[in-house]
C-alpha positions as CSV (number, residue, x, y, z in Angstrom):
1,X,71.3,10.1,123.6
2,X,70.6,14.1,123.5
3,X,75.0,14.2,123.1
4,X,75.4,11.8,121.0
5,X,72.7,13.4,118.6
6,X,74.7,17.0,118.7
7,X,77.8,15.0,118.5
8,X,77.1,13.9,115.0
9,X,75.8,17.2,114.2
10,X,78.8,19.0,115.0
11,X,81.0,16.0,113.1
12,X,78.0,17.1,110.3
13,X,78.1,20.3,110.3
14,X,82.6,20.1,110.2
15,X,82.8,17.6,107.4
16,X,80.1,19.5,105.1
17,X,81.7,22.8,105.9
18,X,85.8,21.1,105.0
19,X,83.3,19.7,101.3
20,X,82.1,23.3,100.5
21,X,85.9,24.7,101.8
22,X,87.4,22.1,99.5
23,X,85.0,23.2,96.2
24,X,86.2,26.6,97.0
25,X,89.9,26.2,97.0
26,X,89.4,23.5,94.1
27,X,87.2,26.7,91.5
28,X,90.3,29.2,92.9
29,X,93.1,27.0,91.8
30,X,91.7,25.9,88.6
31,X,92.3,27.5,85.3
32,X,89.0,29.3,83.5
33,X,89.7,27.4,80.7
34,X,88.9,24.3,82.0
35,X,85.3,25.9,82.7
36,X,84.9,26.6,79.5
37,X,86.2,23.3,77.8
38,X,83.8,21.1,80.4
39,X,80.4,23.2,78.9
40,X,80.0,24.3,82.6
41,X,79.1,27.9,84.6
42,X,82.5,30.1,84.3
43,X,84.5,29.9,86.7
44,X,83.7,33.4,88.2
45,X,79.5,31.8,88.6
46,X,81.2,28.9,90.6
47,X,82.9,31.3,92.5
48,X,80.1,33.5,93.7
49,X,78.3,30.2,94.6
50,X,80.5,28.1,96.5
51,X,81.4,31.5,98.6
52,X,77.3,32.5,99.2
53,X,77.2,28.5,100.3
54,X,80.2,28.7,102.8
55,X,78.3,32.4,103.8
56,X,75.1,30.5,104.2
57,X,76.8,27.5,106.4
58,X,77.7,30.3,108.6
59,X,74.6,32.5,108.8
60,X,72.3,28.9,109.5
61,X,74.7,28.7,112.7
62,X,76.9,25.5,111.7
63,X,73.4,23.9,110.8
64,X,73.9,21.0,108.6
65,X,70.3,20.5,108.3
66,X,69.5,24.1,107.6
67,X,67.8,25.4,104.2
68,X,70.6,27.7,102.9
69,X,73.3,25.0,104.4
70,X,71.6,22.2,102.3
71,X,71.2,24.2,99.3
72,X,75.1,25.7,99.6
73,X,76.0,21.9,100.1
74,X,73.6,20.8,97.0
75,X,75.8,23.5,94.8
76,X,79.1,22.3,96.8
77,X,78.6,18.8,95.4
78,X,77.2,19.4,92.1
79,X,80.5,21.6,91.2
80,X,82.6,18.6,92.3
81,X,80.6,16.1,90.2
82,X,80.7,18.7,87.4
83,X,83.9,20.3,87.3
84,X,86.2,18.0,89.9
85,X,84.3,14.8,88.3
86,X,85.8,15.7,84.5
87,X,89.1,15.0,85.4
88,X,88.0,11.6,85.8
89,X,87.0,11.4,82.3
């Protein structure tokens, strides 16, 4: 049973790390004018937040339930919903 839990935690950790990485790559590729247009935080602020999210994931030792990692995950999902999600409008 412990092996299943460990396996699920590893899969969850990799998936959340990938989501944070995807958000960061999307932020780098997105033009700065888009951030002004949708009235969100500036691109530079999002870049700092997303880099810190990835670093927090690494500092927590790939523990997806660590406090810093959870804060970074929320930040990445907010970015994806707010900025990337605005493409659907």
